[in-house]
N, C-alpha and C positions, 0 to 999 in steps of 0.2 A: 517441512511445510510450516510457514509462519501463520499468524492468526488470521490475516486477511485472506490467504489462500484457503484456510480451513473453512472460514465462513462462506466463501465463494463455492467451495465444494458442497457444503451442506445445503446451500440455496439451490445448487444444480440438482442435487439428489432429491430435494423436496419439490422441485418444479416451480420454484419461486422466480418470477421473471423480473421483479423490481429490485432495485439496489437496497442494500442493507441500510444505507443512510436514510432512504425514504421511509423504511420501516420504523427506524428510530424517531424520525421527525413526526411521523403519523401518531406514534404512541405518545410522544410528548404533547401533541395537540389534544389527544384523548384525555390525558391526565389533567390538562388545563381545564377541561370541561367537568371532569369528575371531582377533582379535589375541592373546589369551592362548596360543592354539595356536602361532602364529607366533613369539612372543617366547620362550616357555618350552621349545620342542622344539629339540634340537641339529640335527636334519636339515634344518630350514628356516633355519638360520643362527645362532640363538641371539643371544648378545651380540656376535658378531663383525660382524654386518651393521649398518650405520648405521641410525639411526632413520628417516631419510627413505626408505631402501630397504624397511625392514620395513612402514612405513605404506603405501608404494606397492604392496607385494606384497599387503597386506591389502585395499586398495581394489580391486586388480585381481581377487582372488579373490571379493570382495564383488560386483563387477559381474557376474562369471560366475554366481554363485549367486543374484543378485537375481531373475531370472525365476522361480525356484523359489518365492519368497516374495511374488511380485507380488500374489497374491490375498489376502494377509494384511495388506496395507498399510492398508486402510480400517479394520481393527480396532485400529490403534495409537492409544492415547489421547493427546490433546494436553495434558491436565492435567499439571502439573509433578510432583506427588507420585506419580501412577500411572506416569509415565515413569521416574522414579528407581527405583521398585520393580522395573519391568521391566528397567532397566539392570543392577541388582544381580543379578537372576535370570539375565541373559545372561552376566555375569561368572562367576557360579557354574557355569553350564554350560560355559563356556570353560575354566575351571580344571579341571573334572572331566575333560573330554576331554583336555586337555594332560597331566594326571596319568596317565591310561590309556595315552596314546600314548608317554609318556616312560618307561614301565615298564622295557622291555628296556635302554634306554640307561643308566638309573640303575643297573640290575642289573650291566651291563657295567663301569661305573665302580667299583661295590663289589667286583666280582670282581677287577678289577685291583689294588685296595687289598689284598685278601686275598693275592694273589700276591706283591705287593711286601713285605708284612709277613712272610710266610713265608720269602721268599728274601733278605731283608735289603737290598733295593734301595730301600726307602722313604726312605732318606736323600737320594736324588737327586730333586729336584723340578723340574717343568716347568710352564710357564704354558700352559693350554689356553684359546685364545681363545673357543671355542664355549660354554664355561660360565663363563669369567672366574674361574677358580679355579686354585690351585696343586695339581697332582696329581703323582703318582709315575710312573715310567717305564711300567710294564705297565698301569697305570690309563689312561694316555693312549693306549697301544696298543689296549686293549680298546675304549675309547670311539670312537676314530677308525675302527677296524675295523667296529664295529657301524653307524656312520653310513654308511660306504661300502657295506656289504652291503644296508642298508635302501633306499638310493637306487638301487642296482643292480637290486634286485627291484621297483622302482616302488612302493614302500610309500607314498610321498608322494601318489600318485594316489589310493590307497585312503583316505587321510586326508581329502583334499579331497572325495572322493565321500561319505564318512561325514558331513562337515559339511553337505553338501546334504541327506542323509537326515535329519539331526537337525532341519532346518527343518520337515520334515513331521511328525516324531514329537513334537517339542515346539515348536509355532509361536511366533513372536515375541510375539504379543499374548496368549499364554496362559502360565499358570504350570505347573510340573511337577505332574502328577496323582499320581505315585507309585502306579501302578496295582496293584503288588504289595506295597504297604505301604512306609512310610519305613524301617523296620528292615531290610527286604530290601536296600534300596539301600545303606545304610551298612554292612551286613554284607558286601556285595560289595566296597565300598571297602576294608574291613579285610582281606578275603581277598586283594585285589589287592596290598596292601602286604606281606602275608605272602608272596605269590608273588615279590616282589622279592628277598627273601633266598634263596628256593629256586632261582631262576634264577641268582643270583650264585654260590652254592655249586656249582651244576652247571657253570657256565662255568669256574670256577677249580679244579674237582676234579682234573683231570690233574696240574696243578702242585702242588696241596696234597698229593696222595698221594705224588708223587715227593719233595718236600721232607721230608715226614714219614719216609719210608723212609731218606732221607739223614741226617736227625737221629738216627734209630734206629741206623744203621750207625756213625755217629760216636760215639754214646754207647757202643756195644759196644767200639769201638776204645779209647775213653778208659778203660773198665774193664780192658781187657787191658794197655794201655800208658799208664799215668797221665802219664808224662812228655811225651806228645804234646800240644801246645797245640791242642786240638780247636776251641776257639772261633775262634782266628785262621785255622785251616785251613778251617773252615766258611764264613768270609767270602769265600774264593775259590771253593769248591766249589759252594755252593748257588746263587749267580747263574748259574754255568755250567750246572748241572743244570736250572735254570728255563728258560734260553734254549733248551736242547736239547729239553726236553719241550714247551715252547710251540710250537716250530716243527714238531716231529714230530706233534703232535696238533692242528695248526691246522685240519685238515679236519674233525675231530670238533667243534671249537668252532664252526666256521662252520655245520655242519649243525644243531647245537643252537640257534644263533641263528635260523636260518630257521624251525625249529619253534616257537620261542618267539614269533617275530613273528606267527604264526598265532594262538597263544593270546592275544597282546596285542590283536589285532583282535576276538577273541571277547569279551574283557573289555570292550572299548570299546563294541561293539554291545549287550552285555548291560546296561551302565550306562545307555545311552540308552533301552533297552527298559524298564528299571525306573523311569526318570524319566517316561516317556510315559503 
């Protein structure tokens, strides 16, 4: 008995009515939806995880979610052109979900850049393995803190659950219907991008306010005593003020992060609703 006959016999014993080719094509489409979320989101490893581990994690999640889409396998076309079109659609869905899920993490990174620019610590650069980029001190702190809080709250479980829900809202063998109109979806994407700046300013606001008041006080001192070298004095004062405010307001920042995670999941589910 050759391999093809063995697979056919196993299918017959398991009661599988569809061809093995359709099962493979359906699983490939599922991986095209899952892998962008795994690769582009920092909390699942990002660039730090080897490719073998990321692909293995994607296959494992795909096997967990496969029963959800088992009834859709027979609708998968075998034609090459139709399959490529469905593959592009799945990549689009995966990129859309990864953009929504990465919203708070990108905002935390931007907030850290704001803090470093205002405090003058942006001259010190660190390599962040999770995004494979050079970032400044407080940018790294904000990003890593966001990842830790997200994993502690079990947000990755909600992301995997949403992946399963997306298979019911936008099946593998169908294209997005844009039930509320295409403009509503793209308008939601633009608003989501605008929310990134709002979240970044909110997370950085305690330090931004403190450094602004420090600059104001140093400017008044310079007007009263011009001989004081305010620029060089600020290079020591502003980083110290930033560290003090950062650690005294850390509970406020964490509370804001938790609230923004809720808004992030609302944006994610809303994007899927507009696509269905």
